[in-house]
C-alpha positions as CSV (number, residue, x, y, z in Angstrom):
1,M,191.2,65.2,61.0
2,E,189.8,65.8,64.5
3,M,191.2,69.2,65.2
4,D,189.1,69.7,68.4
5,Q,190.1,73.0,69.9
6,D,188.8,73.6,73.4
7,K,191.6,76.0,74.2
8,K,191.6,78.6,71.4
9,A,193.8,81.3,73.0
10,P,196.9,82.4,71.0
11,S,199.8,80.0,71.4
12,D,203.5,79.8,70.4
13,T,202.7,77.9,67.3
14,V,203.8,79.7,64.1
15,A,203.0,79.0,60.5
16,G,204.8,76.0,59.3
17,A,205.2,74.4,62.7
18,P,203.5,71.1,63.8
19,C,200.3,71.9,65.5
20,W,198.6,68.5,66.2
21,V,198.8,64.7,65.5
22,T,196.0,62.4,64.8
23,L,195.3,58.7,64.4
24,I,192.7,57.4,62.0
25,S,191.5,53.9,63.1
26,S,189.0,51.4,61.8
27,D,187.7,50.8,65.4
28,L,187.8,53.7,67.8
29,A,186.9,51.7,70.9
30,A,189.6,49.1,70.1
31,A,192.2,51.8,69.5
32,Q,191.4,53.5,72.8
33,R,191.9,50.2,74.7
34,F,195.2,49.5,72.9
35,Y,196.7,52.9,73.5
36,S,195.4,53.1,77.0
37,D,197.3,49.9,77.9
38,V,200.4,50.7,75.8
39,L,200.8,54.4,76.5
40,G,198.7,55.0,79.6
41,W,196.3,57.3,77.9
42,T,192.8,58.3,79.0
43,Y,190.2,60.0,76.7
44,R,187.6,62.7,76.5
45,D,184.9,63.4,73.9
46,T,185.2,66.3,71.5
47,S,182.7,68.6,69.9
48,L,183.2,66.7,66.6
49,G,180.9,63.9,67.7
50,E,181.1,60.3,69.1
51,G,183.5,59.2,66.3
52,F,186.3,61.3,67.7
53,C,188.2,61.7,71.0
54,V,191.2,63.5,72.4
55,A,193.9,61.3,74.1
56,L,195.2,62.6,77.4
57,T,198.2,61.9,79.6
58,N,197.9,63.2,83.2
59,G,194.8,65.1,82.0
60,S,196.7,67.0,79.2
61,P,196.1,66.5,75.5
62,V,198.5,64.3,73.5
63,A,196.7,63.5,70.2
64,G,193.4,63.1,68.4
65,I,191.9,59.8,67.5
66,G,189.1,59.3,65.0
67,G,187.3,56.4,63.4
68,L,187.4,55.7,59.6
69,T,184.2,56.7,57.7
70,A,183.0,56.3,54.1
71,S,183.8,60.0,53.6
72,L,187.4,59.6,54.8
73,P,188.9,56.8,52.5
74,V,192.4,56.6,54.1
75,S,194.3,53.9,55.7
76,A,194.9,53.7,59.5
77,A,197.9,55.9,60.3
78,W,199.4,58.4,62.6
79,T,199.6,61.8,60.8
80,P,201.1,65.1,61.8
81,Y,199.4,68.4,61.0
82,F,201.2,71.7,60.3
83,A,199.8,75.2,60.8
84,V,199.5,77.3,57.7
85,A,198.3,80.9,57.2
86,G,196.0,79.8,54.3
87,V,195.0,76.2,53.6
88,D,194.0,77.0,50.0
89,T,197.4,78.5,49.2
90,A,199.2,75.6,50.8
91,A,197.0,73.1,49.0
92,A,197.8,74.8,45.7
93,R,201.6,74.7,46.5
94,I,201.3,70.9,47.2
95,R,199.7,70.2,43.9
96,E,202.1,72.5,42.0
97,R,205.0,70.4,43.3
98,G,203.7,67.1,42.1
99,A,202.1,66.0,45.4
100,T,198.5,65.1,46.2
101,V,195.8,66.6,48.3
102,A,193.8,63.5,49.2
103,V,191.1,65.0,51.4
104,G,189.8,68.6,51.6
105,P,190.2,71.4,52.3
106,L,187.3,70.8,54.8
107,A,185.7,73.3,57.1
108,F,185.5,72.8,60.9
109,H,184.1,75.1,63.5
110,T,187.5,76.5,64.3
111,G,189.3,76.3,61.0
112,R,190.0,74.4,57.8
113,A,192.1,71.4,57.1
114,A,193.4,69.2,54.3
115,L,195.1,65.8,54.2
116,A,197.9,65.4,51.7
117,T,200.7,63.1,50.6
118,D,204.1,64.4,49.6
119,P,205.8,63.5,46.3
120,D,207.2,60.3,47.8
121,G,203.9,59.2,49.4
122,A,204.3,60.3,53.1
123,A,201.0,61.5,54.5
124,F,200.7,64.8,56.4
125,G,198.0,67.4,57.1
126,I,197.7,71.2,56.9
127,W,195.6,73.3,59.3
128,E,194.4,76.9,59.0
129,G,192.7,78.3,62.1
130,A,192.8,78.2,65.9
131,V,195.5,76.0,67.4
132,R,195.8,74.5,70.9
133,S,197.4,76.8,73.4
134,D,198.4,73.8,75.6
135,W,200.2,71.6,73.0
136,T,203.6,72.1,71.5
137,V,205.9,69.3,70.1
138,G,208.7,68.7,72.5
139,Q,207.0,70.1,75.6
140,G,204.6,68.7,78.2
141,S,202.2,66.0,77.0
142,A,202.8,66.6,73.3
143,P,204.9,64.1,71.3
144,A,208.6,64.3,71.8
145,W,209.3,65.0,68.2
146,L,208.4,64.1,64.6
147,E,210.6,62.3,62.1
148,L,210.2,61.9,58.3
149,R,212.1,59.1,56.7
150,T,212.0,59.6,53.0
151,R,213.8,58.9,49.7
152,D,215.9,62.1,49.7
153,A,216.2,64.4,52.7
154,S,217.2,67.5,50.6
155,D,214.3,67.1,48.2
156,A,211.8,66.5,51.0
157,T,213.1,69.5,53.0
158,R,212.8,71.7,49.9
159,F,209.2,70.5,49.3
160,Y,208.0,71.1,52.9
161,G,209.9,74.4,53.1
162,Q,208.1,75.7,50.0
163,V,204.7,74.4,51.0
164,L,204.9,75.4,54.7
165,G,207.0,78.5,54.4
166,W,210.1,77.3,56.2
167,S,213.0,79.8,55.7
168,D,216.6,79.3,54.9
169,D,217.4,82.3,57.1
170,E,218.9,80.9,60.3
171,G,217.4,83.8,62.2
172,S,213.8,82.9,61.3
173,A,211.3,81.1,63.6
174,L,211.5,77.9,61.5
175,S,214.8,77.2,59.7
176,P,215.9,73.6,59.0
177,V,219.6,73.0,59.6
178,Y,221.5,69.9,58.4
179,E,223.1,67.8,61.0
180,D,224.7,64.4,60.2
181,G,222.8,64.3,56.9
182,D,219.4,65.0,58.4
183,A,217.4,68.3,58.2
184,V,216.6,69.3,61.7
185,L,213.7,71.8,62.3
186,R,213.7,73.7,65.6
187,Q,211.1,75.9,67.2
188,G,212.1,78.0,70.2
189,G,215.4,76.1,70.4
190,R,213.6,72.7,70.6
191,V,213.9,70.0,67.9
192,V,210.3,69.5,66.6
193,A,211.0,67.5,63.4
194,R,213.8,65.7,61.6
195,I,213.9,64.7,57.9
196,G,216.3,61.9,56.8
197,G,216.8,59.8,53.7
198,G,217.1,56.1,53.1
199,A,213.4,55.2,52.7
200,S,212.1,53.5,49.5
201,P,208.7,54.3,48.0
202,S,208.6,50.9,46.3
203,S,209.6,48.8,49.3
204,A,207.4,45.8,50.1
205,D,207.9,46.7,53.8
206,P,205.5,49.4,54.9
207,G,208.0,50.4,57.6
208,A,210.6,51.2,55.0
209,R,208.4,53.4,52.9
210,P,208.5,57.2,53.2
211,R,206.3,58.3,56.2
212,W,206.1,60.6,59.1
213,R,206.9,58.9,62.4
214,V,205.5,60.3,65.7
215,Y,207.6,59.7,68.9
216,F,205.7,59.4,72.1
217,R,207.3,59.5,75.6
218,V,206.7,56.6,77.9
219,P,208.1,55.8,81.4
220,D,209.1,52.3,80.4
221,V,209.8,51.4,76.8
222,A,210.1,47.6,77.5
223,R,206.7,47.6,79.2
224,S,205.0,49.5,76.3
225,V,206.5,47.0,73.8
226,A,205.3,44.0,75.8
227,A,201.8,45.5,76.2
228,A,201.6,46.2,72.4
229,V,202.5,42.7,71.5
230,A,200.1,41.2,74.0
231,L,197.3,43.3,72.5
232,G,197.9,42.2,68.9
233,G,200.4,44.8,67.9
234,A,204.0,44.2,66.9
235,L,207.5,45.4,67.5
236,V,208.6,46.6,64.1
237,Q,212.1,48.0,64.9
238,A,214.2,48.4,68.0
239,A,216.7,51.2,67.5
240,A,220.4,50.4,66.7
241,D,223.1,51.2,69.3
242,G,223.4,54.9,69.8
243,A,221.8,57.8,71.6
244,Q,218.3,56.5,71.1
245,E,219.0,52.9,71.6
246,R,216.0,52.4,73.9
247,D,213.5,53.7,71.3
248,A,211.1,51.1,69.7
249,T,208.9,51.4,66.7
250,L,205.6,49.6,67.1
251,R,202.6,48.7,64.9
252,D,199.1,48.8,66.4
253,P,196.6,46.1,65.5
254,D,195.2,48.3,62.7
255,G,198.6,48.7,61.1
256,A,199.4,52.2,62.2
257,L,203.1,52.7,63.1
258,F,204.4,54.9,66.0
259,T,207.6,55.1,68.1
260,V,208.0,55.1,71.9
261,T,211.0,56.8,73.5
262,P,212.0,57.1,77.2
263,A,210.3,60.0,79.1
């Protein structure tokens, strides 16, 4: 949960909006090499110590990467974090709705965080505190968007709305709207997250289980896929014909899933 915050000025992030994404990996150095070749990232250290880094593209922050420790007993995965006004209140809402707070809340020098799983098992984080002023989903170096594939889109949207404070009022800053069966969350007119159904919590295929998917922009999807496979990763799913037919979902050597989309 490496919420390193070098830029602590106020930002456009509002409560309930995505505010960061992280990868927890069993081998930080190996993860850095993999994503450097696949996504073109460079890295810098953080104030959280040598076990954490911030990934950069063209010198701007993309995501945080941290190594697994005995105090963080979770599997390797990409995880989105959402800003909340109070992490204790949000954690209580999570538990009240039959979900799990797996880690935390933990205190950091700029705020507090917790790692949770929703009622269908998809992992996500909540963050109370300073947010990056140079990172917003859908803009610049940040991920293109986030997507939750879950058992039932309506149930999941209701859960996250109640936990994170999303509003049914179309005039609010964060109001999910249903489009083609998916709940679409916009911030400042940009799509920042989509929630769709069809996943199965009991599936033997990890890619078919409920989870949050992070979409990263790349200049050449085919090159990123080839690099991932050459470095011990795998192509999990190429998108079906349609608007996003050039997307590709990949698995890194640690098992973490992510999606690349054309820049």
